[in-house]
C-alpha positions as CSV (number, residue, x, y, z in Angstrom):
1,M,0.4,-0.2,0.3
2,E,1.2,3.7,-0.4
3,A,2.3,5.7,2.3
4,W,-1.1,8.4,1.7
5,T,-2.9,5.3,2.5
6,W,-1.3,4.6,5.6
7,W,-1.8,8.0,6.8
8,L,-5.5,7.7,6.2
9,V,-6.0,4.4,8.2
10,L,-4.0,5.8,11.1
11,A,-6.7,8.5,10.9
12,G,-9.3,6.3,10.7
13,V,-8.7,4.8,13.4
14,V,-7.4,7.9,15.8
15,V,-11.2,8.8,14.6
16,I,-13.2,5.8,15.5
17,L,-11.5,6.3,18.8
18,E,-12.3,9.9,19.0
19,L,-16.3,8.6,18.8
20,F,-15.4,7.0,21.8
21,T,-14.0,9.9,24.0
22,G,-16.1,13.0,22.7
23,T,-13.7,15.4,23.4
24,F,-12.8,16.3,19.8
25,Y,-9.1,16.2,20.5
26,L,-8.2,13.5,19.2
27,L,-10.2,14.5,15.9
28,M,-7.5,17.4,15.5
29,F,-5.1,15.0,15.6
30,A,-6.8,12.9,13.0
31,V,-6.7,16.1,11.0
32,G,-2.7,16.4,11.5
33,L,-2.8,12.4,10.2
34,A,-5.0,13.9,6.9
35,S,-2.4,17.0,6.4
36,A,0.4,14.1,6.5
37,S,-1.1,11.9,3.8
38,I,-2.0,14.6,1.7
39,A,1.9,15.9,2.1
40,S,2.9,12.2,1.3
41,L,1.6,12.7,-2.6
42,F,4.0,15.0,-2.5
43,I,7.3,14.2,-0.4
44,G,9.0,10.9,-0.2
45,S,10.7,11.2,3.5
46,V,8.6,9.7,5.9
47,Q,10.5,11.9,8.7
48,L,8.9,14.9,6.8
49,Q,5.5,13.5,7.0
50,M,5.6,12.6,10.6
51,L,6.8,16.3,11.4
52,I,3.6,17.8,9.5
53,A,1.6,15.9,11.3
54,A,2.8,16.4,14.2
55,V,3.1,20.1,14.2
56,I,-0.3,20.4,11.9
57,G,-2.6,17.9,14.7
58,S,-0.6,20.1,17.8
59,V,-1.9,23.5,16.0
60,A,-5.3,22.3,15.6
61,T,-5.2,20.8,19.1
62,L,-4.0,24.4,20.3
63,A,-6.5,26.3,18.6
64,L,-9.3,24.1,20.2
65,H,-7.9,24.3,23.2
66,N,-8.3,28.3,23.3
67,S,-11.5,28.3,21.2
68,K,-15.3,28.3,23.2
69,Y,-15.2,24.5,22.2
70,G,-11.8,23.9,24.5
71,W,-11.5,23.1,28.9
72,K,-13.2,25.6,30.5
73,E,-11.9,27.6,33.5
74,R,-14.2,26.3,36.3
75,G,-16.2,29.3,37.4
76,D,-17.6,29.7,41.1
77,T,-20.5,27.6,41.3
78,A,-21.8,29.5,44.1
79,R,-22.7,32.4,41.6
80,D,-23.7,30.8,38.5
81,P,-27.6,30.4,37.9
82,N,-26.8,27.6,35.2
83,V,-25.6,25.6,38.0
84,N,-28.2,26.9,40.9
85,I,-31.4,27.9,40.4
86,D,-31.8,30.0,43.6
87,I,-29.6,33.0,41.5
88,G,-32.0,35.3,40.7
89,Q,-34.9,34.7,42.3
90,Q,-36.3,37.0,45.1
91,L,-37.0,37.0,48.4
92,K,-38.5,39.8,51.1
93,V,-36.6,40.1,54.3
94,D,-38.1,42.0,56.9
95,E,-34.9,43.2,59.3
96,W,-31.8,43.4,58.9
97,H,-29.0,42.7,61.9
98,D,-25.5,44.9,61.2
99,Q,-23.2,42.8,61.8
100,G,-20.2,45.6,61.6
101,N,-18.1,46.1,58.4
102,G,-20.9,46.8,55.9
103,V,-22.1,43.1,56.7
104,F,-26.0,43.2,57.3
105,V,-27.8,39.3,58.3
106,A,-31.0,37.8,58.8
107,R,-33.5,35.2,59.1
108,T,-36.1,34.9,56.0
109,K,-38.3,32.4,55.0
110,Y,-37.6,31.1,51.1
111,R,-39.5,28.5,49.3
112,G,-40.6,27.0,52.5
113,A,-38.0,26.9,55.0
114,M,-35.8,29.2,56.9
115,W,-32.6,30.9,55.4
116,D,-29.7,32.4,56.3
117,V,-29.4,35.7,54.4
118,E,-26.0,38.1,54.0
119,S,-25.6,41.5,52.5
120,R,-22.8,44.3,51.8
121,H,-25.5,46.3,50.1
122,A,-28.6,46.5,52.6
123,N,-27.9,49.6,55.2
124,G,-30.4,48.3,57.3
125,S,-33.2,48.6,55.5
126,S,-36.3,46.2,54.2
127,G,-37.6,45.0,51.4
128,V,-37.3,42.6,48.5
129,F,-33.7,41.0,47.6
130,V,-32.4,39.1,45.1
131,I,-30.0,36.1,45.5
132,E,-26.8,36.9,43.9
133,A,-25.2,33.6,45.6
134,V,-25.2,30.9,47.2
135,E,-22.9,30.1,50.3
136,G,-24.0,27.0,51.6
137,S,-27.1,27.4,53.8
138,R,-26.3,31.3,53.3
139,L,-28.4,33.3,50.6
140,I,-26.4,36.3,49.5
141,V,-28.5,39.3,48.9
142,R,-28.6,42.7,47.2
143,P,-31.2,45.1,46.7
144,S,-34.0,44.3,43.7
């Protein structure tokens, strides 16, 4: 068999392996292997073909990693509305207690249970507040 055929077979095997992982990273190396197949039609040196496969596969992997489909940094789940359905919801606080340093705490009923509530923006005034984070069993709120 010709060299280009071996490169395509190897790329096909890597694509099949990619189907088991679902991350697209092996697919980028398959692109590098396919490019080595094309290069083998014009270049006889196997070492140069391997170098082309490695460089193009690595560049494609880095491009994928830096794209919106690459690995994401772990965000703060306490403030992520996609993780916690309470974020963005409103609740009513009747009375605040000053803890000093501009931190006010309260206890209020939310979703049928009593919760500890903390605010750095309350200024001691009661009213409706929006949940901006959940830290353990404490709701961090801001004025609505």
